[in-house]
N, C-alpha and C positions, 0 to 999 in steps of 0.2 A: 110591663107585664112580661114574668120570665117565660122560657120556652118549653115543650116538652119534656126536651134533652134536658134542661138546667133542672126540672122538677123531678124527673127518675133520676139524676145523678145524685140529686139531692135524700133520695128514698135511698137509693141504692147503699148510699154512703152510712146513711142512717141506721140500714139495718145490718149490715157488716159492723161497723163499730156495737152496736145491741148484741149483735153474736160473740165479738169479742172478750164482750167487757161481760156477757153472762159463762163462757167458760172460766173466766179468771174469779169469778162471781162462786163458782161451783167447786173451781179448785180451792181456793182460799174458804168459803164455809166450812167445806169437804175438811179439809187438812186441820183446820181451826177445833172442830168438833173430836177428829179423832183423835189430837194432841191433847189435846180434855181430857176424852175419857177415856183413851191408852196410854198410859206411861210409859210403853213399850215405842211408843211413834212421834217420830220429833213430829214438831213442825216444819223446818225448812228440809230436810230429807221428804217429805211428803209430796211439798208442792215443789222442792225441784226436782223428783225421780214424776210425777206425774206430769208436770210440763214437759219432760224429755220427750217422754212419746208424741212423736208427732199428731197421731190419730187424736188426743187428746182437747186439739182446738175444735173439734168440732162436738165435741159435748156439751152439748148445751140443752139436750133433754133430759138430760138427769142422772142418776148413780149410776143406772145401769151400765153404760156406756162406760164411767169411770170403774167401774167393777169390770170390765172386760179390758179396759188398762190395764190395772191394776195386775190382773192374773197373766198379761201379755209381760207384764215387766217382770214378774215372777222367772215366768219360761226363758227372756231373754237371761235373765242371771243363773238361772240354772243353766243353761246352753253353754254360755260363755265361760262357766264355772269348770264345766264337764271338759271343755276343750284343754282348758287351764292345766288341769287334774293329767289332762292325758298326753299336754305337753311335759311337763314335770316328770311324770313318769318314763316318758321315750329319754328322754334326754341322757339318762343314767350318768348323772351328775355323781359325783364321788363327795360330794360335798352333803348329799342328803344320803343319810344313815340305813340302815336296812330297817328298822323300826319308824323311823318317818312313813318308809316309801311303801310299808304294809298297812299303813293310816288312811296315807295316800289314794290305795288299791281299794277300799274302806270305803275310803268317799266316792270316786269313784262308781262304785256301786251302787251309793247312796244316790248318787247325784243322776246318775243315769236312771234310776228307778225313777226319779223323781222328776224325771221328764215327762214321761209318760203319765205319769200320777195329777200332772198341773195340768196336761192337753185334756185326757179325762174329766178336772175338775173346772174345767174352762167348758168343755160339753155340756157338764150339768146345770154351771150356772145360767149356759146361753138357752137352756130347756127349763130355764126357773124348777130346776132341783136343787134347789139351795143347801138344804142339809146334807146333801150327797157333795157337793160342791165343797160347802167346810169340813168338812171330816176329810177330803183330799187335800186341802190347801193345809189344813193343821199336821197331817201327815207328812207331807212335802217339811213342815214348819221343825218337826220331832226330826227327820233324817238331817236335816242340817244341823241342828241343835247334837245330832249324835257324834257326827263329823268332826265337830268343837272338839266333842268332850273326849273324842280320840285323842287328840291332838294336846288336851289338858293332862291327859291319864298319862301320858307318854314322857310331863312335865319341860315342852321344847317352848310355851311362852311363847315371848318376841317372837323366834323365829315360826312360827306356824307361817306357812303360805298364803295359806286360806281363809284368816283371821277375817282380812274385810271382805271377802265373797262368802262367807257363811253370817258376818252380822249384816250384809245388806240382803241377802235371800230371808233373813228372818224378821229385818224389818219389812221388806216388800211382801210377805207373806202378812205379817200382822196388819199389815196396809189392807190388804183382800181381804183379810177376816172382817174388819171393821166394816167396810164399805160392802161385804155383802150380808152383813148382818143390818145393816140400815137400810139397805136392797128388803131385804127380809122385811123390813119393819113397817117400810111403806106398801109392801104388794098387798 
């Protein structure tokens, strides 16, 4: 006959493994659906992004949690990119021409504004004002695109120092928009 502590340990192990499976399953399912329904969302990018945020492991209760995580990922990207731009502008690097610096300054303004916009979007999302949150995330995505277009207009191509950050921000916004749309369907 098994002792009560052995039974408790087995139940706890079962509960923990089920919770871990549920989070993995939720991320996998969400990313499969997202990449299938939105060509801008790459499955591997989606899985890696969502799993990179520690809180995702507690997202066993559905898309609302993943929605908050996705908005936090956008916020983190925007904050890091803003810092990167500020560093590039402060370095007074002679290798950066004045036109590129002007575009960086424009991008800085766009990203600073995007930071407060994504904060507002998160508040709207958590208050179940999904249309407002959607509009604000779309606005952030537009700002990121405007930043990228500034470099394209200069013709700097591969020397754009923000291409990766802009692409990541755009992809994260697409993911957040998809998840919010999915939450809206289930509400």
